[in-house]
C-alpha positions, 0 to 999 in steps of 0.5 A, spaced: 328 293 261 321 295 258 315 294 263 310 289 261 305 294 257 311 296 252 313 289 251 307 286 249 307 292 244 314 290 242 312 283 241 306 285 237 310 289 233 315 284 232 310 279 230 307 283 225 314 285 222 316 277 221 309 276 218 310 281 213 317 280 212 319 272 213 318 269 206 314 263 206 320 258 204 324 261 210 319 258 214 320 251 213 326 246 216 332 247 213 334 239 210 342 240 211 347 245 211 347 247 204 340 250 207 344 255 212 347 262 209 354 263 212 356 270 208 363 271 207 367 274 201 364 269 196 357 268 199 352 265 195 344 265 197 341 258 196 335 262 193 332 269 192 328 267 199 334 266 202 337 273 200 331 277 201 330 274 208 338 276 210 337 282 207 331 284 211 334 281 218 341 284 216 338 291 215 333 291 222 340 289 225 337 282 227 342 278 225 345 280 232 339 283 235 342 284 242 348 287 240 349 294 240 347 298 234 354 301 233 356 295 231 350 293 226 346 290 232 339 291 234 340 294 240 335 289 243 335 289 251 335 281 254 328 281 254 326 284 247 331 278 244 328 273 248 321 275 245 324 276 238 326 268 239 320 266 241 316 269 236 321 267 230 320 260 233 313 261 233 313 261 225 318 257 224 323 262 222 330 260 219 336 264 222 338 269 217 345 268 218 349 262 221 356 265 223 362 263 228 363 271 228 356 272 231 356 265 236 363 265 238 368 271 236 363 276 237 361 275 244 369 275 245 371 281 242 365 285 245 368 283 252 375 283 251 377 287 244 379 295 244 374 300 241 378 300 233 377 292 233 371 292 235 369 297 230 373 294 224 370 287 225 363 287 229 359 291 223 362 286 218 360 280 222 353 282 223 352 284 216 355 277 214 361 281 210 366 276 213 366 269 214 370 266 220 374 260 222 377 257 229 384 256 230 385 252 237 385 244 236 392 241 233 395 234 233 398 234 239 393 239 243 386 237 242 382 236 249 389 239 253 388 245 248 393 249 252 399 244 250 399 248 243 405 250 240 404 254 234 408 259 235 408 267 234 415 271 234 416 278 234 419 281 228 418 289 229 411 291 229 408 284 226 409 276 229 411 271 225 407 265 225 408 258 224 405 251 226 398 247 224 391 247 226 386 241 226 379 240 225 378 247 223 371 248 221 370 251 214 377 253 214 377 252 207 371 257 206 373 262 211 376 269 210 379 270 217 381 265 223 381 267 231 387 263 232 391 262 239 398 262 238 404 261 243 408 268 244 412 266 249 415 259 249 418 260 256 412 261 260 407 256 264 403 252 260 397 256 260 401 263 260 404 265 254 398 264 249 395 270 245 389 270 242 389 274 235 386 275 228 388 274 221 386 274 214 386 267 211 388 269 204 395 272 208 401 268 205 404 262 208 397 260 210 394 253 207 388 249 208 387 241 207 380 238 208 379 232 212 373 227 210 369 224 215 366 217 216 360 220 213 363 221 207 362 229 208 366 233 213 366 241 215 373 240 217 380 242 215 388 242 217 390 249 217 398 250 216 401 257 217 408 257 214 412 264 216 405 268 216 406 275 218 401 278 222 400 285 225 401 285 233 396 289 233 391 284 231 392 280 238 386 281 242 386 283 249 393 282 252 399 279 249 401 272 253 393 273 257 390 269 250 388 264 254 382 268 259 379 270 251 380 263 250 376 260 255 371 266 255 369 264 247 370 256 249 363 258 254 360 261 247 362 255 243 360 249 248 353 253 248 353 253 241 354 246 240 349 244 246 343 247 241 344 241 237 340 237 241 334 242 240 329 242 234 330 249 232 324 249 228 325 242 225 319 238 225 318 234 231 320 226 231 313 224 231 311 226 225 318 224 221 317 217 224 310 217 222 312 218 214 315 212 214 312 208 219 305 210 218 299 211 224 294 206 228 286 208 228 288 212 233 292 217 229 298 215 233 305 213 231 304 205 229 310 203 233 308 203 241 316 202 243 318 207 238 313 212 241 315 211 248 322 213 246 320 219 242 315 221 248 321 221 253 326 225 248 321 230 247 320 231 255 328 232 254 328 237 249 324 241 253 328 241 258 334 243 255 330 249 251 328 251 258 335 250 261 338 254 255 333 260 256 335 260 263 342 260 261 341 266 257 337 270 262 343 268 268 348 270 263 345 277 261 344 278 269 352 276 270 350 270 275 351 264 270 356 259 272 362 259 268 362 252 267 354 251 266 356 251 258 360 244 259 354 241 262 349 244 257 354 242 251 354 235 254 347 235 255 346 237 248 350 232 245 348 226 247 340 229 245 342 230 239 346 223 238 339 220 241 335 224 236 339 221 230 338 214 233 331 215 233 331 217 226 335 211 223 330 207 227 324 210 224 327 210 218 328 202 217 332 200 212 331 206 207 335 210 212 341 206 211 340 209 204 347 211 202 346 214 195 340 216 191 335 222 190 330 218 194 334 219 200 338 226 198 344 222 197 344 218 204 342 224 208 339 221 214 345 216 215 351 221 213 347 225 219 347 219 224 354 218 223 356 226 223 354 226 231 359 221 232 363 227 233 359 231 237 362 228 243 369 230 241 369 237 238 368 243 243 371 238 248 370 231 249 364 229 254 369 226 258 372 233 259 366 236 260 364 231 265 370 232 269 369 239 269 362 238 271 364 234 277 370 239 279 367 246 278 360 245 279 358 239 284 365 240 287 366 233 288 373 231 290 378 229 285 380 222 284 
């Protein structure tokens, strides 16, 4: 941990580097998923500025600033990583790389992976070379994930995998998958599960997109038909994959909770003023909506503080394992509130579904999309049950 003087110098250096290296276009709020850069074998940049920003941050190790340098990270300690986040937020800098590899798989590999797996996969994640998807939920194993039935049967040095997954985000674009499979059908439900990695280009893997009510969707059905995967691709111990799965779920839920924060976007009051105008005092010209936005802003700030506290506690090894469930629930509800307010602020214009003016109904489609927030990554009901039992220690019904 650097002393205060060194940390102040790091902040000055970081601020100067960001000012010199972050293109102006990358300091504007993202308008949709197309503004994210996901990396991968077939990655395409939305603009030259996006490419420049990604490459500069990649070369600095700041796509994953707190990962060890030997795995492509920046080697920053928790205090330095926090400074970087603050300075990026101060100029509205976009994240250079969106990646399930960064948000979910990477932390699990750092904790449970062997050295060969870390050296093979982590640098490629940091450099945006491989795009990952998550193979968890199944048609009959959603909230009750441990009921999964996708089978992996030993065959020499390999496993033969058969089964299916559902709600696999961006599976049709992914290069590799981190997947839960049942390797011992005779074991208890939470036992006999393994966590395995394999290439989505493997023979026998197919995907089928699922359309949501928003008219768009990142989700897919994913099918495995005699897919051959080396047993060496198991992360952790065979039949102990539930340990890895639980750890990864903490990071997934923390990621989903982040949807409740603005993340560099324009404040709701400014967005609403575009549609409703301001009064003679420069305030949003709708006192009821103004009150709703004020309450939202307070709750958004509380979420940001809780997220920072969670990061600090995690780095110190003091974070309650179930805290991510509380964050996931709160962030989910906050994100749904944000989009309800945006719809109210837009009035009848916000209901436009297909027009150039509405960016193909972006606001309405985003509002409909938020309805899935309380289902994905663990339903809100399950999250509240975990908080009640494991944090509040309430008696069972």
